[in-house]
C-alpha positions as CSV (number, residue, x, y, z in Angstrom):
1,M,25.8,-38.4,80.0
2,A,29.3,-39.4,81.1
3,Q,29.5,-42.1,78.5
4,A,28.5,-39.6,75.8
5,R,31.1,-37.2,77.0
6,D,33.7,-39.8,76.9
7,A,32.8,-41.0,73.4
8,A,32.8,-37.3,72.2
9,E,36.3,-36.8,73.4
10,D,37.5,-38.9,70.4
11,W,35.6,-36.7,68.0
12,P,36.1,-33.0,68.9
13,F,33.5,-31.3,66.7
14,P,31.7,-28.2,67.9
15,P,28.2,-29.4,66.9
16,V,28.8,-32.5,69.1
17,E,29.9,-30.5,72.0
18,M,26.9,-28.2,71.6
19,T,24.5,-31.2,71.4
20,L,26.0,-32.6,74.6
21,C,25.6,-29.3,76.4
22,W,22.0,-29.0,75.3
23,A,21.3,-32.5,76.5
24,E,22.9,-31.7,79.8
25,A,20.9,-28.5,80.2
26,R,17.6,-30.4,79.5
27,L,18.6,-33.2,81.9
28,A,19.6,-30.7,84.6
29,A,16.2,-29.0,84.1
30,A,14.3,-32.4,84.4
31,E,16.2,-33.2,87.5
32,E,15.5,-29.7,88.9
33,R,19.1,-28.7,89.1
34,W,18.2,-25.2,88.1
35,E,21.5,-23.4,88.3
36,V,23.2,-25.9,86.2
37,A,20.4,-25.9,83.7
38,L,20.1,-22.2,83.4
39,M,23.8,-21.5,83.1
40,A,24.0,-24.2,80.3
41,F,21.0,-22.7,78.5
42,E,22.6,-19.2,78.7
43,S,25.9,-20.6,77.4
44,L,24.2,-22.3,74.5
45,T,22.4,-19.2,73.4
46,D,25.6,-17.2,73.5
47,T,27.3,-19.9,71.3
48,C,24.4,-19.9,68.9
49,A,24.6,-16.1,68.6
50,Q,28.3,-16.2,68.1
51,F,28.0,-18.7,65.2
52,D,24.8,-17.3,63.8
53,L,22.8,-20.5,64.5
54,L,19.3,-19.0,64.4
55,W,17.2,-22.2,64.3
56,A,19.2,-23.8,67.2
57,R,19.1,-20.6,69.2
58,A,15.4,-20.4,68.9
59,R,14.9,-24.0,69.9
60,I,17.2,-23.5,72.9
61,L,15.3,-20.4,73.9
62,I,12.1,-22.5,73.9
63,D,13.7,-25.1,76.1
64,W,15.2,-22.4,78.4
65,A,11.8,-20.9,78.7
66,A,10.2,-24.2,79.5
67,A,12.8,-24.7,82.3
68,L,12.0,-21.3,83.7
69,V,8.3,-22.0,83.7
70,S,8.9,-25.4,85.4
71,R,10.8,-23.7,88.1
72,G,7.7,-21.8,89.0
73,D,9.1,-18.5,90.3
74,L,7.1,-15.4,89.3
75,A,10.2,-13.6,88.1
76,D,11.1,-16.7,85.9
77,L,7.6,-16.6,84.4
78,N,8.2,-13.1,83.2
79,R,11.6,-13.9,82.0
80,A,10.3,-16.8,80.0
81,R,8.1,-14.5,78.0
């Protein structure tokens, strides 16, 4: 991820930043770094809402729900719905 971030610094373009953040959120979820993952997913959905990116927001919500389910807490299961 660090290499991708370094490469993206030379090309400041919002979709690139968003894609990197999405990848970091998914990686954090896979590594069970829940707080990092959940904060990233929340930030991404806010960004999508701000720019009216409906498809991306829907896809991110699916990934966010999957992370919540993976965490396995009862409150998270209800939130994932």
